[in-house]
C-alpha positions in Angstrom: 4.7 24.5 -9.5 1.6 22.4 -9.4 2.3 21.0 -12.9 5.9 19.6 -11.8 4.3 18.4 -8.6 1.8 16.4 -10.8 4.3 14.9 -12.8 6.4 14.0 -9.5 3.4 12.2 -8.5 3.2 10.6 -12.0 6.1 9.3 -11.7 6.3 8.3 -8.0 3.2 6.3 -8.7 4.2 5.0 -12.3 7.5 3.2 -9.9 5.3 2.0 -7.4 3.4 0.3 -9.8 6.3 -1.1 -11.9 7.8 -2.5 -9.1 4.7 -4.1 -7.4 4.5 -5.6 -11.4 8.1 -6.8 -10.9 7.5 -8.3 -7.4 4.4 -10.3 -8.5 6.5 -11.6 -12.0 9.0 -12.5 -9.1 6.9 -14.3 -7.0 5.1 -16.2 -9.7 8.6 -17.2 -10.9 9.5 -18.4 -7.4 6.6 -20.4 -7.0 6.6 -22.2 -10.2 10.4 -23.0 -9.3 9.2 -24.2 -5.9 6.6 -26.4 -7.8 8.9 -27.6 -10.2 11.8 -28.5 -8.2 9.3 -30.4 -5.7 7.3 -32.9 -8.0 9.7 -33.0 -11.3 12.9 -32.4 -9.9 12.1 -34.6 -6.4 13.3 -31.8 -4.2 11.9 -28.5 -3.3 14.2 -25.8 -3.2 14.4 -24.7 0.4 14.2 -21.0 -0.4 11.2 -21.1 -2.6 8.2 -20.9 0.3 10.0 -18.1 2.4 10.6 -16.4 -0.6 6.8 -15.9 -1.5 6.0 -15.3 1.8 8.6 -12.6 1.8 7.3 -11.1 -2.0 3.8 -11.5 -0.6 4.4 -9.0 2.4 5.9 -6.2 0.0 3.3 -7.0 -2.5 0.0 -6.7 -0.1 1.4 -3.5 1.4 2.7 -1.4 -1.7 -0.4 -3.2 -3.9 -2.8 -1.8 -1.2 -1.0 1.0 -1.2 -1.6 1.4 -4.8 -5.4 0.6 -4.4 -5.7 3.6 -1.7 -4.2 5.7 -4.2 -6.8 4.9 -7.4 -9.3 4.9 -4.3 -10.3 1.4 -5.4 -11.1 0.4 -2.0 -14.5 -0.4 -0.5 -16.6 2.6 0.4 -20.6 2.7 1.9 -21.4 6.1 1.3 -24.9 5.5 1.7 -25.9 7.8 4.9 -23.2 10.4 3.9 -24.5 10.7 0.4 -27.9 12.0 1.8 -26.4 14.7 3.8 -25.9 18.2 3.0 -23.0 19.4 0.9 -21.3 21.2 3.4 -22.1 18.1 5.7 -20.0 15.3 3.2 -17.3 17.7 2.7 -16.8 17.9 6.3 -17.3 14.0 6.8 -14.7 13.7 3.9 -12.0 15.8 5.6 -12.9 14.0 9.2 -12.5 10.5 7.2 -8.8 11.7 5.4 -7.6 13.1 9.0 -8.5 10.0 10.4 -6.8 7.7 7.7 -3.9 9.7 8.4 -3.3 9.3 11.8 -3.7 5.6 11.2 -1.2 5.4 8.7 1.0 7.9 10.8 0.3 6.0 14.1 0.1 2.2 13.5 1.9 2.1 9.7 4.6 3.9 9.8 5.8 4.9 13.5 4.6 1.0 15.0 5.8 -0.7 11.5 9.0 0.9 11.8 9.4 -0.3 15.4 8.6 -3.7 14.6 11.1 -3.5 11.5 13.8 -2.1 13.9 13.2 -4.6 16.4 13.5 -7.6 14.2 16.7 -6.2 12.1 19.2 -8.5 13.5 17.1 -11.7 13.3 17.9 -13.7 9.6 15.7 -15.5 7.6 16.2 -19.1 7.9 16.7 -20.2 3.9 17.9 -16.2 3.1 20.3 -15.1 5.8 21.2 -12.3 3.9 17.7 -10.9 4.5 16.6 -9.9 8.3 12.9 -10.3 9.4 13.2 -6.7 9.7 13.8 -6.2 6.0 10.3 -8.1 5.4 8.5 -5.7 8.0 10.0 -2.6 6.4 6.9 -3.3 3.7 4.2 -2.0 6.4 6.2 1.7 7.0 6.9 2.1 3.2 3.2 1.2 2.2 2.3 3.6 5.3 4.4 6.4 3.9 2.7 6.1 0.3 -1.1 5.9 1.9 -0.3 8.8 4.2 1.4 10.5 0.8 -1.9 10.0 -1.1 -4.2 10.7 1.8 -2.4 14.1 2.3 -3.1 15.0 -1.9 -6.8 13.7 -1.2 -7.1 16.0 2.1 -5.2 19.1 -0.3 -7.8 18.3 -2.9 -11.1 18.0 -0.7 -10.5 21.3 1.2 -9.6 23.4 -2.5 -12.9 21.6 -4.0 -16.5 23.1 -3.8 -18.8 20.9 -1.5 -21.5 20.7 -4.2 -18.7 19.5 -6.6 -17.5 16.9 -4.8 -18.0 13.4 -6.5 -17.6 10.3 -5.0 -14.5 9.1 -2.4 -14.1 5.6 -4.2 -14.6 4.2 -7.6 -17.0 2.1 -6.0 -19.5 4.9 -5.2 -19.4 5.9 -8.7 
């Protein structure tokens, strides 16, 4: 069962990475086309600015979730590292529970309400997209953060306190 879950997780993270790569490539092409159409053709394609903003929103939330999964976010544990291993473990559990609560309450629930409220508002230069579709990046990114947080929480609980290492890459 653990092997199957590991394969599903690996596949999900790999898919998420490819989605972010494709979005970055699309944004790069969009910005290049905007610059080319403005300075070479003399008339900028009207959708390029808005498309770049939409892509940046999705890249930010999905890329942020990927950074969270890789534990590449900033972490300062100077004081926590001086504590007893059992207290450090308790602190790590409390932090993960706080992150989970934030991801669910703010990103998933709040983001969903925000996106739902804007589903009828079409974008000016791309009327086939709505603001709600853009804002869906918030609950989708939040769902990935919540999933990765649950996984880390299970790992922390299962690992003996003296064997717990750094919680982020920046900590070592």
